[in-house]
C-alpha positions in Angstrom: -63.3 325.9 92.2 -62.3 323.2 93.2 -62.8 321.4 96.2 -61.5 322.9 99.2 -59.4 320.6 102.0 -61.9 321.7 104.5 -64.4 320.1 101.7 -62.8 316.8 101.7 -62.6 316.8 105.4 -66.2 317.2 105.3 -67.0 314.8 103.2 -65.1 312.3 104.9 -66.7 312.6 108.4 -70.1 312.2 106.6 -69.3 308.6 105.1 -68.3 308.2 108.7 -71.2 309.5 110.6 -73.0 307.5 108.0 -71.7 304.1 109.2 -72.3 305.4 112.6 -75.5 306.3 112.5 -76.4 303.3 111.1 -74.4 300.8 113.3 -75.7 302.8 116.1 -79.3 301.6 115.1 -80.3 306.0 114.4 -82.3 305.4 110.8 -83.7 309.5 111.4 -79.8 310.3 111.3 -79.2 308.1 108.6 -81.6 310.0 106.5 -80.9 313.6 107.5 -77.6 313.2 105.8 -79.8 313.4 102.7 -81.1 316.4 100.6 -84.6 316.3 101.2 -84.9 315.0 98.0 -82.3 312.8 98.1 -82.0 308.9 96.7 -80.6 305.8 97.8 -80.0 303.5 95.6 -79.4 299.5 96.9 -78.0 297.0 94.2 -76.9 293.7 95.7 -75.2 292.6 92.9 -75.1 289.6 91.3 -74.5 287.8 94.6 -78.2 288.2 95.0 -81.0 287.6 93.1 -83.5 290.8 92.6 -83.8 293.8 91.1 -82.3 297.1 92.8 -84.2 299.0 95.4 -84.3 303.2 94.8 -85.7 305.0 98.0 -86.4 308.9 96.8 -86.8 311.0 99.7 -85.7 310.8 103.3 -88.8 309.8 104.6 -88.4 307.2 102.0 -84.8 306.2 102.9 -85.5 306.7 107.4 -88.6 304.1 106.5 -86.0 301.6 104.2 -83.3 302.0 107.1 -85.9 300.3 109.8 -87.0 297.8 107.6 -83.1 296.7 106.9 -82.5 296.9 110.8 -85.4 294.6 111.4 -84.6 292.3 108.9 -80.5 291.8 109.6 -80.8 292.5 113.5 -78.4 295.4 113.4 -75.2 294.4 114.9 -73.2 295.6 111.9 -69.7 297.5 112.3 -69.9 299.2 108.8 -65.6 300.5 106.8 -65.5 302.6 104.4 -61.8 302.9 102.4 -60.1 304.2 99.4 -62.2 307.2 99.3 -61.8 309.1 95.9 -63.8 312.5 95.6 -63.9 315.1 92.8 -65.9 318.2 92.7 -65.8 321.8 92.9 -67.4 324.3 96.1 -70.4 322.9 96.1 -71.4 319.5 93.9 -68.9 316.5 94.1 -68.7 312.5 93.5 -67.3 310.1 95.1 -66.4 306.6 95.1 -65.5 304.4 97.8 -65.3 300.6 99.0 -67.2 299.3 102.0 -66.9 296.2 104.1 -69.2 295.7 106.9 -68.8 292.6 109.6 -71.0 291.3 112.3 -70.2 292.3 116.2 -72.2 289.1 117.6 -70.5 286.4 115.6 -67.9 288.0 113.9 -68.8 287.0 110.6 -68.6 288.9 107.7 -71.7 290.4 106.3 -71.2 292.1 103.2 -68.5 294.0 100.5 -69.2 296.3 98.0 -68.6 300.1 96.6 -70.3 303.6 97.4 -70.7 305.2 94.3 -72.5 308.9 95.5 -73.7 312.3 94.6 -73.1 315.1 97.5 -74.5 318.3 97.3 -73.4 321.5 100.2 -76.3 322.8 101.6 -76.6 325.4 103.7 -72.4 324.6 104.1 -73.5 321.2 104.7 -72.3 318.6 102.6 -75.3 316.0 102.3 -75.9 312.8 100.2 -78.0 313.4 96.9 -77.6 310.4 95.5 -76.4 307.2 96.9 -75.8 304.5 95.1 -74.9 301.3 96.9 -73.5 298.2 94.3 -73.2 294.7 96.7 -69.8 292.8 95.5 -70.9 290.2 98.5 -73.2 289.7 100.4 -73.4 286.8 103.2 -76.8 284.6 102.4 -77.2 284.2 105.7 -78.1 287.5 107.1 -81.7 287.6 105.4 -83.0 288.6 101.8 -83.0 292.5 102.5 -79.9 293.7 100.9 
């Protein structure tokens, strides 16, 4: 069974709610958009030195988001676009572009791509595995991605 229009709309909504929750400094809400054992993987890419970070489970994801907000100041506004989704009624994979700007100074903060595995749990689409691959990260935003 392929994805319905309702499934696609719910997945687009998940992406938007994820951006808003982060931008509103709501790490618990952000983490709750993952399955219980969900994974958030951050690969800063060639623009940064360091190994990818991997957070497993909602508590680990929430703790990482809290630390990230402390380091970056949390004045971001995120945009995702060019979302491509494939899947069926219970699982899906998606890829999209992500960009962020600072609201206090208007500076371009980052650009990259998300690679997502999603799962429908109790009628709700959640991130099962979200991988960020950085293509550009402003060197003035701190040492954490």
